[in-house]
KENU-533160 format. One line per 5 residues: number of its first residue (from 1); their letters; for each residue z negated, x negated, y negated of N, C-alpha, C. Coordinates in nm, 3 decimals, always signed. Each point is the difference from the previous one (the first is absolute). Layout:
<nodes>
NUM = A = Z,X,Y,Z,X,Y,Z,X,Y | ...
</nodes>
This chain:
<nodes>
1 = MADSD = -19.242,-14.943,-3.738,+0.030,-0.114,-0.084,+0.064,-0.106,+0.088 | +0.110,-0.052,-0.044,+0.066,-0.108,+0.073,-0.073,-0.131,-0.028 | -0.024,-0.075,+0.104,-0.067,-0.129,-0.019,+0.098,-0.104,-0.050 | -0.042,-0.078,-0.095,+0.080,-0.109,-0.055,-0.049,-0.131,+0.059 | +0.089,-0.095,+0.008,-0.040,-0.133,+0.043,-0.061,-0.080,-0.115
6 = RVRYH = +0.005,+0.054,-0.118,-0.047,-0.075,-0.118,-0.151,-0.014,-0.006 | -0.072,+0.106,+0.031,-0.147,-0.004,-0.011,-0.062,+0.083,+0.111 | -0.128,-0.020,+0.015,-0.075,+0.077,+0.098,-0.050,+0.128,-0.066 | +0.003,+0.109,+0.076,-0.054,+0.128,-0.045,-0.145,+0.011,+0.045 | -0.083,+0.050,-0.087,-0.142,+0.021,+0.031,-0.028,+0.149,-0.001
11 = TARET = +0.033,+0.066,+0.108,-0.030,+0.143,+0.009,-0.127,+0.026,+0.078 | -0.048,-0.099,+0.072,-0.126,+0.011,+0.073,-0.105,-0.086,-0.069 | -0.117,+0.054,-0.017,-0.109,-0.069,-0.070,-0.029,-0.136,+0.061 | +0.011,-0.012,+0.130,-0.034,-0.124,+0.071,+0.095,-0.115,-0.034 | +0.115,+0.028,-0.057,+0.094,-0.106,-0.035,-0.036,-0.071,-0.130
16 = VPEEH = -0.092,+0.057,-0.075,-0.044,-0.060,-0.127,-0.123,-0.085,+0.028 | -0.007,-0.122,-0.056,-0.119,-0.083,+0.021,-0.128,+0.077,-0.037 | -0.100,-0.017,+0.081,-0.123,+0.078,-0.013,-0.057,-0.001,-0.142 | +0.003,-0.116,-0.065,-0.059,-0.009,-0.135,+0.078,+0.079,-0.105 | +0.119,+0.047,+0.036,+0.083,+0.077,-0.095,+0.019,+0.145,+0.043
21 = RHHYD = -0.067,+0.042,+0.102,+0.021,+0.137,+0.049,-0.047,+0.107,-0.098 | -0.087,-0.038,-0.092,-0.041,+0.098,-0.101,+0.119,+0.044,-0.085 | +0.098,-0.090,-0.020,+0.121,+0.039,-0.073,+0.080,+0.101,+0.082 | +0.014,-0.027,+0.128,+0.069,+0.093,+0.089,-0.070,+0.136,-0.005 | -0.131,+0.000,+0.011,-0.077,+0.125,+0.003,+0.018,+0.079,-0.129
26 = AIAES = -0.003,-0.067,-0.113,+0.015,+0.070,-0.129,+0.139,+0.061,-0.012 | +0.101,-0.073,+0.042,+0.138,+0.052,-0.006,+0.014,+0.119,+0.095 | -0.049,-0.014,+0.121,+0.010,+0.108,+0.098,-0.074,+0.125,-0.047 | -0.116,-0.020,-0.060,-0.079,+0.114,-0.047,+0.070,+0.074,-0.115 | +0.058,-0.074,-0.093,+0.062,+0.065,-0.116,+0.134,+0.064,+0.033
31 = RGGVR = +0.065,-0.043,+0.107,+0.135,+0.048,+0.031,+0.012,+0.067,+0.136 | -0.108,+0.008,+0.072,+0.005,+0.062,+0.132,+0.059,-0.089,+0.107 | +0.016,-0.128,-0.028,+0.054,-0.096,+0.096,+0.063,-0.117,-0.072 | +0.046,-0.095,+0.077,+0.066,-0.118,-0.055,+0.143,+0.000,+0.049 | +0.094,+0.008,-0.093,+0.142,-0.001,+0.034,+0.078,-0.049,-0.121
36 = GPFSV = +0.130,-0.010,+0.017,+0.088,-0.036,-0.110,-0.037,-0.132,-0.064 | -0.008,-0.002,-0.132,-0.024,-0.127,-0.068,-0.133,-0.064,+0.037 | -0.099,+0.082,+0.029,-0.131,-0.056,+0.030,-0.004,-0.068,+0.136 | +0.084,+0.043,+0.091,+0.003,-0.065,+0.131,+0.049,-0.144,-0.010 | +0.081,-0.030,-0.101,+0.045,-0.138,-0.020,-0.082,-0.071,-0.107
41 = LLNSP = -0.047,+0.072,-0.099,-0.084,-0.064,-0.102,-0.128,-0.057,+0.061 | -0.043,+0.055,+0.112,-0.121,-0.051,+0.065,+0.018,-0.140,+0.056 | +0.120,-0.056,-0.007,+0.016,-0.143,+0.030,-0.073,-0.083,-0.105 | -0.021,+0.058,-0.117,-0.084,-0.057,-0.104,-0.106,+0.105,-0.031 | -0.109,+0.002,+0.076,-0.097,+0.109,-0.011,-0.054,+0.022,-0.141
46 = ELAGR = -0.025,-0.107,-0.074,-0.053,+0.016,-0.135,+0.102,+0.072,-0.089 | +0.126,-0.041,+0.010,+0.106,+0.068,-0.075,+0.008,+0.147,+0.042 | -0.001,+0.026,+0.129,+0.007,+0.138,+0.049,-0.114,+0.084,-0.057 | -0.120,-0.057,-0.001,-0.115,+0.073,-0.053,+0.015,+0.034,-0.147 | +0.047,-0.097,-0.076,+0.016,+0.024,-0.144,+0.113,+0.097,-0.029
51 = VGHLG = +0.111,-0.014,+0.071,+0.112,+0.093,-0.016,-0.044,+0.140,+0.043 | -0.073,+0.007,+0.110,-0.049,+0.129,+0.048,-0.091,+0.070,-0.099 | -0.085,-0.077,-0.065,-0.091,+0.057,-0.100,+0.080,+0.057,-0.118 | +0.095,-0.077,-0.050,+0.084,+0.049,-0.109,+0.079,+0.122,+0.044 | +0.058,-0.007,+0.119,+0.082,+0.109,+0.049,-0.078,+0.129,+0.019
56 = AYVRF = -0.126,-0.011,+0.041,-0.082,+0.119,+0.015,-0.014,+0.071,-0.134 | -0.016,-0.077,-0.107,-0.008,+0.062,-0.132,+0.134,+0.062,-0.038 | +0.107,-0.078,+0.009,+0.131,+0.046,-0.042,+0.040,+0.127,+0.076 | -0.020,+0.000,+0.128,+0.048,+0.110,+0.083,-0.092,+0.121,+0.000 | -0.132,-0.022,-0.003,-0.092,+0.111,+0.022,-0.086,+0.038,-0.119
61 = ESELP = -0.007,-0.085,-0.104,-0.091,+0.028,-0.110,+0.065,+0.000,-0.137 | +0.122,-0.042,-0.011,+0.069,-0.009,-0.128,+0.005,+0.136,-0.069 | +0.012,-0.002,-0.131,+0.008,+0.125,-0.074,+0.142,+0.059,-0.001 | +0.097,-0.071,+0.055,+0.135,+0.057,+0.005,+0.002,+0.121,+0.093 | +0.072,+0.105,-0.039,+0.015,+0.114,+0.092,+0.066,-0.047,+0.130
66 = DADRE = -0.038,+0.061,+0.111,+0.050,-0.043,+0.131,+0.152,-0.004,+0.006 | +0.066,+0.105,-0.047,+0.147,+0.005,+0.007,+0.061,-0.112,-0.082 | -0.058,-0.030,-0.116,+0.053,-0.108,-0.084,-0.021,-0.136,+0.064 | -0.117,-0.019,+0.059,-0.026,-0.127,+0.069,+0.098,-0.019,+0.116 | +0.020,+0.104,+0.078,+0.087,-0.013,+0.117,+0.146,-0.018,-0.041
71 = LTILA = +0.044,+0.066,-0.105,+0.136,-0.022,-0.048,+0.015,-0.143,-0.052 | -0.100,-0.051,-0.064,-0.001,-0.139,-0.046,+0.013,-0.095,+0.119 | -0.074,+0.027,+0.107,+0.006,-0.084,+0.119,+0.139,+0.005,+0.062 | +0.057,+0.119,+0.011,+0.134,+0.012,+0.058,+0.104,-0.072,-0.084 | -0.008,+0.013,-0.133,+0.097,-0.069,-0.087,-0.016,-0.151,+0.014
76 = TARAF = -0.123,-0.046,+0.015,-0.024,-0.144,+0.020,+0.054,-0.044,+0.136 | -0.027,+0.077,+0.103,+0.051,-0.032,+0.134,+0.152,-0.006,-0.001 | +0.064,+0.095,-0.068,+0.146,+0.001,-0.006,+0.051,-0.124,-0.074 | -0.066,-0.034,-0.111,+0.044,-0.116,-0.079,-0.007,-0.129,+0.081 | -0.095,-0.008,+0.091,-0.015,-0.120,+0.084,+0.063,+0.017,+0.138
81 = DCAFE = +0.067,+0.113,+0.023,+0.057,+0.028,+0.133,-0.104,-0.021,+0.109 | -0.119,+0.050,-0.024,-0.112,-0.020,+0.092,-0.011,+0.119,+0.096 | +0.055,-0.019,+0.118,+0.007,+0.107,+0.099,-0.138,+0.049,+0.043 | -0.095,-0.092,+0.022,-0.131,+0.042,+0.047,-0.072,+0.082,-0.107 | +0.002,-0.048,-0.122,-0.068,+0.071,-0.109,+0.061,+0.139,-0.017
86 = WAAHE = +0.132,+0.009,+0.007,+0.067,+0.130,-0.011,-0.046,+0.092,+0.114 | +0.006,-0.050,+0.122,-0.034,+0.081,+0.116,-0.145,+0.049,-0.006 | -0.088,-0.083,-0.050,-0.142,+0.037,-0.007,-0.025,+0.105,-0.107 | +0.070,-0.009,-0.114,-0.033,+0.085,-0.113,+0.092,+0.121,-0.020 | +0.114,+0.003,+0.064,+0.088,+0.115,-0.017,-0.068,+0.130,+0.043
91 = PIARE = -0.065,+0.005,+0.117,-0.070,+0.124,+0.037,-0.118,+0.031,-0.092 | -0.068,-0.102,-0.046,-0.114,+0.021,-0.091,+0.051,+0.058,-0.132 | +0.113,-0.049,-0.048,+0.059,+0.051,-0.124,+0.034,+0.148,+0.014 | +0.060,+0.036,+0.112,+0.033,+0.142,+0.023,-0.127,+0.085,-0.001 | -0.103,-0.049,+0.069,-0.127,+0.073,+0.005,-0.063,+0.012,-0.138
96 = AGVSG = +0.021,-0.100,-0.085,-0.057,+0.001,-0.136,+0.080,+0.088,-0.095 | +0.116,+0.050,+0.046,+0.077,+0.091,-0.084,+0.128,-0.055,-0.059 | +0.039,-0.121,+0.037,+0.128,-0.054,-0.047,+0.109,+0.072,+0.080 | +0.097,+0.054,-0.070,+0.104,+0.079,+0.067,+0.089,-0.086,+0.087 | +0.053,+0.062,+0.103,+0.095,-0.069,+0.087,+0.122,-0.047,-0.075
101 = ATIDH = +0.044,+0.079,-0.097,+0.118,-0.039,-0.080,-0.028,-0.126,-0.080 | -0.119,-0.009,-0.056,-0.037,-0.120,-0.076,-0.011,-0.120,+0.092 | -0.063,+0.018,+0.115,-0.014,-0.109,+0.096,+0.139,-0.050,+0.042 | +0.088,+0.092,+0.032,+0.136,-0.039,+0.040,+0.072,-0.071,-0.113 | -0.020,+0.046,-0.121,+0.065,-0.062,-0.117,-0.047,-0.144,-0.020
106 = VADSG = -0.130,-0.021,+0.014,-0.055,-0.135,-0.012,+0.050,-0.087,+0.115 | +0.002,+0.055,+0.120,+0.048,-0.076,+0.116,+0.144,-0.046,-0.019 | +0.079,+0.083,-0.065,+0.141,-0.033,-0.024,+0.022,-0.080,-0.128 | -0.107,-0.036,-0.069,+0.006,-0.072,-0.128,+0.085,+0.075,-0.101 | -0.013,+0.132,+0.001,+0.076,+0.084,-0.092,-0.043,-0.019,-0.145
111 = PVDEL = +0.086,+0.040,-0.094,-0.033,-0.014,-0.142,-0.118,+0.089,-0.039 | -0.085,-0.052,-0.086,-0.121,+0.073,-0.037,+0.030,+0.126,-0.080 | +0.114,+0.005,-0.069,+0.029,+0.118,-0.082,+0.027,+0.125,+0.084 | +0.007,-0.015,+0.131,+0.017,+0.115,+0.089,-0.134,+0.050,+0.055 | -0.108,-0.063,-0.040,-0.135,+0.041,+0.043,-0.064,+0.086,-0.108
116 = PDREA = -0.098,+0.083,+0.038,-0.080,+0.069,-0.101,-0.063,-0.102,-0.095 | -0.022,+0.039,-0.124,-0.043,-0.093,-0.105,-0.121,-0.085,+0.037 | -0.106,+0.063,+0.051,-0.122,-0.076,+0.034,+0.030,-0.106,+0.105 | +0.075,+0.038,+0.102,+0.032,-0.094,+0.107,+0.097,-0.107,-0.048 | +0.094,+0.038,-0.086,+0.096,-0.097,-0.054,-0.073,-0.108,-0.079
121 = RLVSY = -0.097,+0.041,-0.080,-0.076,-0.098,-0.080,-0.078,-0.095,+0.089 | -0.058,+0.053,+0.105,-0.078,-0.083,+0.091,+0.089,-0.099,+0.075 | +0.111,+0.047,+0.054,+0.091,-0.088,+0.073,+0.062,-0.102,-0.095 | +0.031,+0.040,-0.123,+0.052,-0.095,-0.099,-0.100,-0.112,-0.025 | -0.127,+0.034,-0.013,-0.104,-0.099,-0.024,-0.001,-0.102,+0.114
126 = VRELI = +0.001,+0.048,+0.123,-0.001,-0.089,+0.116,+0.124,-0.088,+0.000 | +0.115,+0.061,-0.012,+0.124,-0.076,+0.008,+0.013,-0.103,-0.112 | -0.035,+0.040,-0.121,+0.009,-0.097,-0.111,-0.093,-0.117,+0.023 | -0.123,+0.028,+0.040,-0.096,-0.108,+0.019,+0.047,-0.096,+0.109 | +0.049,+0.054,+0.109,+0.041,-0.087,+0.111,+0.134,-0.067,-0.028
131 = DEHAV = +0.096,+0.075,-0.051,+0.134,-0.055,-0.021,+0.011,-0.088,-0.124 | -0.067,+0.041,-0.107,+0.011,-0.071,-0.128,-0.122,-0.087,-0.029 | -0.104,+0.013,+0.082,-0.126,-0.075,-0.019,-0.071,+0.038,-0.129 | +0.033,+0.118,-0.051,-0.062,+0.056,-0.120,+0.039,+0.147,-0.006 | -0.063,+0.074,-0.090,+0.041,+0.138,-0.024,+0.033,+0.016,-0.148
136 = SDATF = +0.097,+0.085,-0.028,+0.039,+0.024,-0.138,-0.113,+0.071,-0.074 | +0.004,-0.007,-0.131,-0.101,+0.070,-0.080,+0.000,+0.149,+0.030 | +0.119,+0.059,+0.011,+0.010,+0.144,+0.025,-0.062,+0.037,+0.134 | +0.028,-0.079,+0.102,-0.055,+0.027,+0.134,-0.150,-0.018,+0.000 | -0.048,-0.105,-0.066,-0.144,-0.024,-0.007,-0.070,+0.114,-0.073
141 = EAARD = +0.055,+0.040,-0.115,-0.063,+0.107,-0.079,-0.004,+0.131,+0.078 | +0.105,+0.029,+0.075,+0.000,+0.123,+0.081,-0.110,-0.005,+0.105 | -0.019,-0.115,+0.062,-0.106,-0.015,+0.100,-0.137,+0.008,-0.066 | -0.016,-0.065,-0.113,-0.130,+0.004,-0.068,-0.032,+0.141,-0.049 | +0.102,+0.071,-0.048,-0.022,+0.139,-0.043,-0.048,+0.086,+0.116
146 = RYGEA = +0.053,-0.024,+0.118,-0.037,+0.082,+0.117,-0.136,-0.040,+0.057 | -0.025,-0.131,+0.011,-0.117,-0.047,+0.074,-0.111,-0.059,-0.086 | +0.026,-0.028,-0.126,-0.097,-0.069,-0.083,+0.002,-0.149,+0.030 | -0.079,-0.075,-0.075,+0.001,-0.145,+0.017,-0.055,-0.043,+0.136 | -0.108,+0.062,+0.044,-0.054,-0.036,+0.131,+0.100,+0.037,+0.110
151 = GVTEL = +0.059,+0.116,-0.011,+0.094,+0.045,+0.102,+0.126,-0.084,+0.009 | +0.055,-0.040,-0.116,+0.121,-0.083,+0.004,-0.035,-0.139,+0.055 | -0.120,-0.044,-0.022,-0.045,-0.126,+0.060,-0.011,+0.016,+0.151 | -0.055,+0.111,+0.046,-0.010,+0.024,+0.144,+0.138,+0.019,+0.062 | +0.091,+0.066,-0.070,+0.137,+0.015,+0.048,+0.064,-0.137,+0.021
156 = TGTIG = -0.014,-0.086,-0.099,+0.057,-0.135,+0.009,-0.065,-0.079,+0.113 | -0.132,+0.010,+0.013,-0.069,-0.067,+0.109,+0.041,+0.052,+0.136 | +0.026,+0.129,+0.010,+0.046,+0.059,+0.126,+0.135,-0.058,+0.040 | +0.090,-0.012,-0.096,+0.130,-0.061,+0.028,-0.019,-0.144,+0.047 | -0.084,-0.074,-0.069,-0.024,-0.139,+0.038,-0.062,-0.013,+0.138
161 = YYAML = -0.095,+0.087,+0.031,-0.065,-0.004,+0.130,+0.100,+0.028,+0.112 | +0.079,+0.105,-0.014,+0.095,+0.034,+0.106,+0.119,-0.096,+0.003 | +0.031,-0.064,-0.112,+0.101,-0.106,+0.001,-0.050,-0.119,+0.082 | -0.127,-0.035,-0.018,-0.059,-0.109,+0.078,+0.001,+0.034,+0.148 | -0.039,+0.123,+0.035,+0.003,+0.039,+0.140,+0.143,-0.002,+0.055
166 = ACVLN = +0.097,+0.043,-0.080,+0.140,-0.003,+0.044,+0.043,-0.144,+0.029 | -0.043,-0.093,-0.083,+0.033,-0.141,+0.025,-0.059,-0.047,+0.132 | -0.125,+0.033,+0.025,-0.066,-0.038,+0.125,+0.072,+0.063,+0.119 | +0.025,+0.129,-0.009,+0.065,+0.071,+0.110,+0.140,-0.052,+0.027 | +0.077,-0.024,-0.104,+0.137,-0.049,+0.018,+0.003,-0.145,+0.050
171 = ALEVV = -0.080,-0.087,-0.060,+0.002,-0.141,+0.039,-0.051,-0.021,+0.142 | -0.100,+0.078,+0.039,-0.059,-0.016,+0.132,+0.061,+0.096,+0.101 | +0.107,+0.065,-0.041,+0.082,+0.085,+0.088,-0.079,+0.109,+0.072 | -0.083,+0.071,-0.076,-0.071,+0.115,+0.055,+0.090,+0.121,-0.021 | +0.043,+0.061,+0.107,+0.093,+0.112,-0.008,-0.064,+0.125,+0.061
176 = PDADR = +0.044,+0.116,-0.046,-0.055,+0.123,+0.055,+0.055,+0.030,+0.138 | -0.072,+0.082,+0.072,+0.050,+0.050,+0.128,+0.127,+0.081,-0.026 | +0.086,+0.007,+0.097,+0.129,+0.068,-0.013,-0.014,+0.149,-0.027 | -0.112,+0.060,+0.039,-0.018,+0.144,-0.020,-0.056,+0.036,-0.137 | -0.020,-0.099,-0.086,-0.053,+0.023,-0.135,+0.115,+0.020,-0.098
181 = PQLP = -0.027,+0.059,-0.117,+0.109,+0.016,-0.098,+0.062,-0.135,-0.035 | +0.131,-0.002,-0.006,+0.073,-0.125,-0.025,+0.068,+0.001,-0.135 | +0.008,-0.115,-0.062,+0.079,-0.014,-0.122,+0.148,+0.000,+0.038 | +0.083,+0.062,-0.084,+0.145,-0.002,+0.032,+0.057,-0.140,-0.019
</nodes>
């Protein structure tokens, strides 16, 4: 990770004030360490703790299928040109079963009609919500038909969560290491 002059990174537990180290510990335990957005969110430990708690649910406990969640994250990262988010989740998406062709298509901001139907509907939902600040009735109904009311709510919340992280990562200039997958 390249260091930015904008904020301090908290990758070592000792850099967090002692009274807030429980937030560091919870984040490290749920994610296997503190990096990326959490390394800068810990400048506001209470915010980091709350974001970490929500993120643990979205990433590890949500009812969305893993491949769908990861494709949603990649489409959100692409929409925000968030290099760190892309680099972190591109390998996870592949492992979850998202095809390389789909990943490349999303990276290139290709038209959704060239994707398989399920993936096209998911990417359309992300793009409409971010670009238009709403989703069409047809796009919403397709998502609700696939995921149900709880699932479409979780899908929307996942987009919002990763959009928020993209804002943090972009504004605070958190970038991936050069050896990680890069956005074109």
